[in-house]
N, C-alpha and C positions, 0 to 999 in steps of 0.2 A: 482542587487545582487547576484549569484546564490545561490542558498537555499544551507546548508548547512544539511550532513548525521544524523545531532542532532537534526533538521529541520523538521527531516519528522516526516510522521504523522504512529502514532505507538496505536494501537488499536485491541484489542481480538478480538475475533468472537463476540462474548457479555460484554458488564462490568455492574456489579453492581452498583451503584449511591454509594456514600458516605451517610454512614447512623453514625448518632449523638449516642455516646452512653452515659446510663444513670449511667451506673456502676463506681462506687469512687474505692477506696483506692488501694491497691495493684493488686487487681484481674484484676482494670483499667489499671493500668501498663503492668503487662502482655497479657492483650487482646491488646495492641495496640503495644506492640511488634511485636505478630502472626501477625496483619495485616501488620506492616513494612516489614516482611519477607515474606508475600505472593504479595502483592504488587511488589516488589523486585524479587518474579519469576515470576508472570505476564509479568512485561515489561521484562524480558529476554530473555521470549519467544513466546515475542509478534509479530507480523509478522509484518515488516514494509514497506515501500511504495517504489516501483521501483522510480527513478527517474538519468535526466540526468542534471549536469550544462551543460552551454553553449558550443558549439566543443566538449562534452565530447563524449567517445563513451566504450560499454560494451559489452561483450559476452554475449547472455542472452538464454537460455533454455525455451520453455515455455511447463509444467506440464498437460496441458491439451488439448484438441483440440478444444473447442467451448467455446465462451465469459461466461460470466455471466451476462446477462444487466440488467438497473436498473436505475430509475432516482433518483437523486440527487440534491446537494445543495452545489453550492460552496461559502462557507464563512471563517469570518476568526476567530480565537477563541483569548482565553484573552493574549495569549504571540502575539498577530498582526500575526500569520500566515497562512496561508492560509490552509485551509482541506476539505475535500468533505466529506459530512454528506449524508448518504442515505433516501429519501424521507420518513418521515411517514405514506403517503398516500397508502405507497405498503402494509397494513397490517392495516393499521386503515383507519379509516374515517376523521379522524382530525390531519392538520401536524402543529406545532409549527412554523416552518420555512416560510411555505406558507403563514402563515396568518400573519406575519412579512413582509410578501413584498418580499423573494428571491425567485425568478424564479427558476423552474427545468431546470436540466441539464443532458443532457441523458450522460450514463457510460457503459463501458464493460469491465469488470474486469479480468485478469486473471491471475491464482499463475504463477510466475517465477520463476526458477533460475538464480541468478546474480553472474556468473562467477568473480566479482571482490573480493569478499571473504568479509569476516568481517570489519567493521571499526574501523581505531585507532583514537582513540576522542583524545588522546595527541599530535598526529603526523598530526591528521585532513588528512587523506588518508585512502584510502582500503590496506588491506595486501596482496591481490591477496593470498588468501590460502584457505579453501575448499568454495566451494560454499554456497550463502546464499537462502533459500527459501523469498521470497518476492512477494508482491501484487501490480501487474500493475492496475492501473483506465486510460483508456483511453477514447476519444471519438470518434465519427464516422469517422473524418478522418485518423488516426493511423490504426480505428480497419477495414475497409475499404483498408486499403495498404497491414496490414497480410493475410486481404481474398485474396487480388491480390498474391500475395508472393503463399500461399497454391496450387492457379490456375493453376498459371505459373510453377511450379514445381513437381504439382499432386502428393502430399503429403500431412501428417497430420499436423499441425501448433507440434504438439508435436514430430513428426519424423524432423525439421531442426532446425540446430542451426542459430543466428543469431549476426552478430557486429551489433550493433543500435547505429548508431550515429546521436545526436540533432547537429543544428543549430539553433541560435539564439535564442532572448530571449522572454517570454511572450508569448502571443497570435501569434506574429509573429512565433515561432519557429517552426522548420520543422525536422521529423526523417526520416535516411534512413535505409534500411535493404539490407544488405551483407550478404555470409554467410560467416560463422566463420572459420579460421584458427590458428591451434595451432601454437608456437613457430619455430616448421620445416617447415611450409608451408603447410601444412596435412590438408585436409579439416575436421573440427570436427563433431564427431559423436554424440549425445546426449546420456549422463551417466545414467546408470542405478540408480536409487533412491531409496534408503531401506526405509530413515525413514521418519514415519509420518508427512501428516498437512494437517492443514485445508481449508476446500473448499474456491475457492473465494465467495459466495455464502452464507456460512457462515458468512463469514468477511463483510459485504456487505448488511447485516440486517441493519432493521432500529435500531436505539436507543430509551429508554423511555425517556421521556420529561425529569427526575431528571438525566437522561446521558446529555444531551441537555446543562439543566441548568448550570450543574457544568463544561461542556467544556468553557461556557462564551461566546459564539458564538458572532461575533457582525453582522449582517445584513446589509451590505452597500445599 
């Protein structure tokens, strides 16, 4: 079954783990109200993962010329959804997921603009309005495809516009990259993006043990 937009990994660059409060009375109510509002703002401003369902296409603009490469673990969270978690060995001498038997996987991360726009959760489809900043975490195969596209066209990645198409499911899925064209059949050029965005490196930093526990990860 293809993943839904609502199933995307939504994770800010660093998250604070849940903390128990010893406050009581109305002070506790006010504090909890503030926490809920902050959590809502954090979720709205979080960078979602870029994904494609089988046989789906999207126009993509890369916001950086080189990927941020790192080791990670692909595990299921408490909702049963697959998620990519950076390995803690990047910054520490001990990794909880390595200890639990999860194998490392190599990832290359890119910040991209998804031209499908924002997601309409009620209609379950993209609005095709303003492009949305996302992070795309890929393996070696797709990373090499992108490098080949750069070498072929003799341009930096941020100078290219792609229509990306996914074929197949799971590990058998393949991705095809073609130049992107607009509705008038004109080759698209990268748009100038004035808004600030978080780097792929910041978004892919290892979590704390408390944050990993809060995700309820399952190592199969």
